[in-house]
C-alpha positions in Angstrom: -11.5 18.0 24.0 -13.4 20.9 25.6 -14.5 22.3 22.2 -17.1 20.4 20.2 -15.1 20.4 17.0 -16.9 17.4 15.4 -20.3 18.5 16.6 -19.9 22.0 15.1 -18.6 20.6 11.8 -21.4 18.0 11.6 -24.1 20.6 12.3 -22.7 22.9 9.7 -22.7 20.2 7.0 -26.2 19.0 7.9 -27.5 22.6 7.9 -25.9 23.3 4.5 -23.2 25.6 5.9 -20.3 23.4 4.9 -17.2 25.4 3.8 -14.2 23.5 5.1 -13.0 20.2 6.6 -11.6 19.4 10.0 -7.8 19.7 10.2 -5.9 17.2 12.3 -2.7 18.5 13.9 0.1 16.3 15.1 3.6 17.4 16.3 5.6 14.9 14.2 3.5 14.6 11.1 2.0 16.8 8.4 -1.5 18.1 8.9 -4.3 15.8 7.8 -7.9 16.5 7.1 -11.2 14.8 7.8 -13.7 15.5 5.1 -17.1 16.3 6.7 -19.2 14.7 3.9 -17.4 11.4 4.6 -19.1 11.4 8.0 -22.5 11.2 6.2 -21.6 8.3 3.9 -24.0 5.5 3.1 -23.3 1.8 3.4 -22.3 1.5 -0.2 -19.8 4.4 0.3 -18.2 2.9 3.3 -14.9 1.0 3.2 -15.2 -2.8 3.3 -13.9 -3.0 6.8 -16.9 -1.0 8.0 -19.3 -2.9 5.8 -17.9 -6.1 7.4 -18.5 -4.8 10.9 -22.1 -3.8 10.1 -22.7 -7.1 8.4 -21.5 -8.9 11.6 -23.6 -6.8 13.9 -26.5 -8.4 15.7 -28.9 -8.0 18.6 -28.8 -4.9 20.8 -26.1 -2.6 19.5 -24.0 0.2 21.0 -22.4 2.4 18.3 -19.5 4.1 20.2 -18.2 7.3 18.8 -21.2 7.4 16.5 -20.5 10.8 15.0 -23.1 11.8 12.5 -24.8 8.4 12.9 -24.1 6.7 9.6 -23.5 3.3 11.1 -26.4 3.5 13.5 -28.8 4.6 10.7 -27.9 1.6 8.6 -28.3 -0.9 11.5 -31.6 0.7 12.6 -33.2 1.2 9.3 -31.8 -1.6 7.1 -31.0 -4.4 9.6 -33.9 -3.4 11.9 -31.6 -3.7 15.0 -32.0 -2.1 18.4 -29.2 0.4 18.2 -28.0 3.2 20.4 -25.7 5.9 19.2 -23.2 7.1 21.8 -20.8 10.1 21.4 -19.3 12.7 23.7 -20.3 15.3 21.2 -23.5 17.2 21.9 -23.6 18.5 18.3 -23.1 15.1 16.8 -25.9 13.5 18.8 -28.2 16.4 18.0 -27.8 15.6 14.3 -28.1 11.8 15.0 -31.5 12.6 16.4 -32.5 14.9 13.5 -31.5 12.1 11.1 -33.9 9.8 12.8 -31.8 7.7 15.2 -34.2 6.7 17.9 -31.9 6.0 20.8 -28.9 8.3 21.5 -26.7 9.1 24.5 -24.2 12.0 25.0 -21.6 10.3 27.2 -18.0 9.0 27.5 -18.0 5.2 27.0 -16.0 4.9 30.2 -18.9 6.4 32.1 -21.6 4.3 30.4 -23.0 1.4 32.5 -26.7 1.3 32.2 -27.2 -2.0 30.3 -25.5 -4.7 28.3 -25.2 -5.2 24.6 -24.9 -8.0 22.0 -22.7 -5.9 19.8 -20.4 -3.0 20.7 -18.9 -1.1 17.7 -15.7 0.9 17.8 -15.2 2.0 14.2 -13.1 4.5 12.2 -9.9 3.5 14.1 -12.0 2.8 17.0 -9.1 1.8 19.2 -8.2 5.4 19.4 -10.7 6.0 22.2 -8.5 3.9 24.5 -6.0 6.8 24.4 -2.8 5.1 25.4 -1.6 1.5 25.9 -1.5 1.8 29.7 -5.2 2.2 29.6 -6.0 -1.0 27.7 -6.7 -3.1 30.9 -9.1 -0.4 32.1 -10.8 -0.4 28.7 -11.3 -4.2 28.6 -12.4 -4.4 32.2 -15.1 -1.8 31.5 -16.2 -3.2 28.2 -16.7 -6.7 29.7 -19.3 -5.1 32.0 -21.2 -3.9 28.9 -21.2 -7.2 27.0 -24.0 -9.7 27.1 -23.0 -13.3 27.7 -22.9 -14.1 24.0 -22.0 -10.5 23.0 -19.2 -9.3 20.7 -17.0 -6.2 20.4 -16.1 -5.2 16.9 -13.1 -2.8 16.8 -10.9 -1.6 14.1 -7.4 -0.1 14.2 -4.2 0.2 12.1 -0.6 -0.9 12.6 1.2 2.3 11.9 4.7 0.9 12.2 5.2 1.5 8.5 5.3 5.3 9.3 8.6 4.6 11.1 10.2 2.4 8.5 13.2 3.4 6.4 13.7 2.3 2.8 15.9 -0.6 3.9 13.2 -2.0 6.1 14.7 -0.9 9.4 12.7 1.0 12.0 13.6 4.3 13.7 11.1 4.0 16.6 12.4 5.3 19.9 11.6 2.3 22.2 12.2 4.5 25.3 9.5 6.9 24.1 6.7 4.3 24.6 4.5 2.3 22.2 4.8 3.6 18.6 1.0 3.7 18.1 0.4 6.3 20.8 -0.4 9.6 19.1 -1.3 13.0 20.3 -3.6 15.2 18.2 -5.4 18.5 18.1 -8.4 19.2 15.9 -9.0 22.6 14.2 -12.2 23.7 12.5 -12.8 27.3 11.4 -11.8 29.5 14.3 -11.8 26.6 16.9 -9.0 24.5 18.1 -9.2 21.6 20.6 -6.9 20.8 23.4 -4.4 18.0 22.7 -5.7 14.5 23.2 -4.3 11.0 23.2 -5.2 8.5 20.4 -4.2 4.9 20.2 -3.4 2.9 17.1 -2.7 -0.7 18.0 -1.3 -3.6 16.1 -3.4 -6.8 16.1 -0.9 -8.9 18.1 -0.7 -6.4 20.9 -4.5 -6.1 20.9 -4.9 -9.9 21.0 -2.5 -10.4 23.8 -4.1 -7.7 25.9 -7.6 -9.1 25.2 -6.5 -12.6 26.2 -4.9 -11.2 29.4 -8.3 -9.7 30.3 -10.4 -12.8 29.6 -11.5 -12.0 26.1 -11.0 -14.1 22.9 -9.8 -12.1 19.9 -10.4 -13.1 16.3 -9.1 -11.3 13.2 -12.1 -11.1 10.9 -10.9 -8.6 8.3 -7.6 -7.1 7.0 -7.7 -4.0 4.9 -5.1 -2.9 2.3 -3.7 -0.1 4.4 -2.4 -2.0 7.5 -5.9 -1.7 9.0 -7.9 -4.6 10.4 -11.2 -5.5 12.1 -11.1 -7.7 15.3 -14.0 -9.4 17.0 -13.7 -9.8 20.8 -15.9 -12.2 22.8 -15.9 -13.3 26.4 -13.8 -16.3 27.2 -15.8 -19.2 28.5 -14.9 -20.1 32.1 
């Protein structure tokens, strides 16, 4: 995404210039919207799956795809944890700083390698950052280098197979087209539109199998009401 859609929208809201939400464009589905105020929610306003992840967080934390910094703020101010907010958006990180987050980084997670963490968070369909299923080994290989010995990855996603289910329970997924959770989106905000990008929704069994293959133990710690779940990944003991 060469245009900072999220950053522009987040700055507008923070500076009281909020007039519209982000539109999510997908070829095969109706347009969706991301309400900008939602990115500034407090802990009590968060869905239970996010509250669970924050409750489980400990030690030195990396909040990947931090956005406006709502998760980081709670961990820093309420749980008194050593947290770093990381996002590819300059605008988002600018607002994180203005909201009082002490440690911030503008960077792609795949390029981050400076230290290790006790908790790495990937929230709000955090698996999306993987992009496509053929990148999952690369993802796990890199994440393992960022985990402390007793560290954990907390990642949420959704099994979107229900989108391809007919009334009789049968599926109309084209197997030859690849994994059904691989999506392509564009984002639109005001007069800006992003390039198309890949986003991965992954069912828990597929995530677990890939994690195990890459030397990680996966635990299902929370299941939501909308086919969403939170998984905890830890390093397998040699």
